[in-house]
VMD Tcl script that draws the C-alpha trace (Angstrom):
set ca {
  {-12.77 -9.41 13.72}
  {-10.33 -6.51 13.28}
  {-7.23 -6.49 11.62}
  {-4.07 -5.34 13.04}
  {-0.64 -4.83 11.95}
  {2.85 -3.90 13.60}
  {2.90 -0.95 11.20}
  {0.56 1.94 11.90}
  {-1.01 3.87 8.95}
  {-0.81 7.71 8.90}
  {-3.04 10.19 7.72}
  {-3.14 10.19 3.73}
  {-5.07 13.81 3.61}
  {-3.74 16.10 0.39}
  {-4.47 19.89 0.22}
  {-8.03 20.47 -1.85}
  {-7.22 20.43 -5.59}
  {-4.65 18.21 -5.58}
  {-6.13 14.75 -6.42}
  {-4.75 13.11 -9.53}
  {-6.07 9.59 -9.13}
  {-8.33 8.27 -11.96}
  {-10.83 6.88 -9.08}
  {-11.59 8.39 -5.73}
  {-9.33 6.80 -2.94}
  {-11.08 5.60 0.27}
  {-9.20 5.36 3.83}
  {-8.69 1.46 4.51}
  {-6.81 -0.13 7.19}
  {-5.79 -3.55 6.36}
  {-2.99 -5.98 7.07}
  {-1.41 -6.82 3.67}
  {2.09 -8.17 2.47}
  {4.45 -7.53 -0.69}
  {6.98 -9.79 -1.99}
  {8.69 -10.16 -5.13}
  {6.70 -11.28 -8.28}
  {9.52 -13.96 -8.89}
  {8.96 -15.38 -5.32}
  {11.11 -15.24 -2.07}
  {9.71 -14.09 1.11}
  {6.99 -11.64 1.73}
  {7.24 -8.39 3.94}
  {4.18 -7.56 6.34}
  {3.09 -3.85 5.39}
  {-0.03 -1.56 6.53}
  {-2.62 -0.46 3.63}
  {-3.79 2.98 4.55}
  {-6.00 3.75 1.68}
  {-7.67 2.06 -1.46}
  {-9.05 2.92 -4.48}
  {-10.14 0.97 -7.69}
  {-6.96 1.76 -9.58}
  {-4.19 1.57 -6.78}
  {-3.64 1.36 -3.05}
  {-1.50 3.26 -0.48}
  {1.02 1.39 1.82}
  {3.24 2.10 4.97}
  {6.42 -0.18 4.88}
  {9.35 -0.28 7.16}
  {11.93 -0.96 3.81}
  {12.39 1.23 1.03}
  {11.28 -0.30 -2.36}
  {12.37 1.80 -5.53}
  {9.51 3.66 -7.79}
  {9.07 1.34 -11.04}
  {9.54 -1.70 -9.52}
  {6.67 -4.34 -9.48}
  {5.50 -6.67 -6.50}
  {3.12 -9.25 -5.58}
  {0.53 -7.69 -3.05}
  {-1.85 -9.83 -0.78}
  {-4.65 -7.92 0.49}
  {-7.26 -8.75 3.41}
  {-10.44 -7.37 2.97}
  {-12.64 -8.87 5.64}
  {-13.10 -12.54 5.12}
  {-11.42 -12.33 1.70}
  {-8.18 -11.84 0.26}
  {-7.24 -10.24 -3.30}
  {-3.79 -11.04 -4.67}
  {-2.47 -8.89 -7.08}
  {0.63 -7.40 -9.07}
  {1.36 -3.73 -8.10}
  {3.31 -1.09 -9.85}
  {5.16 1.44 -7.50}
  {4.68 4.74 -8.36}
  {6.44 6.56 -5.41}
  {8.16 5.49 -2.25}
  {9.04 8.66 0.14}
  {10.53 8.09 3.97}
  {8.31 9.56 6.56}
  {9.37 11.45 9.73}
  {8.89 8.22 11.74}
  {11.42 6.19 9.70}
  {8.72 4.12 7.78}
  {8.15 4.74 4.07}
  {4.55 5.81 2.60}
  {4.18 3.97 -1.01}
  {1.86 4.74 -3.60}
  {1.23 2.13 -6.25}
  {-1.33 1.44 -9.16}
  {-3.04 -2.29 -9.88}
  {-1.73 -4.01 -12.87}
}
mol new
graphics top color blue
foreach p $ca { graphics top sphere $p radius 0.5 }
foreach p [lrange $ca 0 end-1] q [lrange $ca 1 end] { graphics top cylinder $p $q radius 0.2 }
display resetview
């Protein structure tokens, strides 16, 4: 069953030679949720890429770089629940925020 989200992921292509990740990233569209590690409500986000060490997300709100969050990521019939460390959060032209985070 395909997963849909209210947030649409965008292209993640980087110029050749600018890859800094420890492992290759793969385009991956999935439903995901981010919440505070201390509890509270969760926010729906869109996953646009995934690697062994991290994830790229599209959010409708800004979250500061350097913060930690709980991530629930749907992968087919399975769900991964893990903590992430936000490395960057950049506002896009459409008003959404592109977040890159590493798994803890």
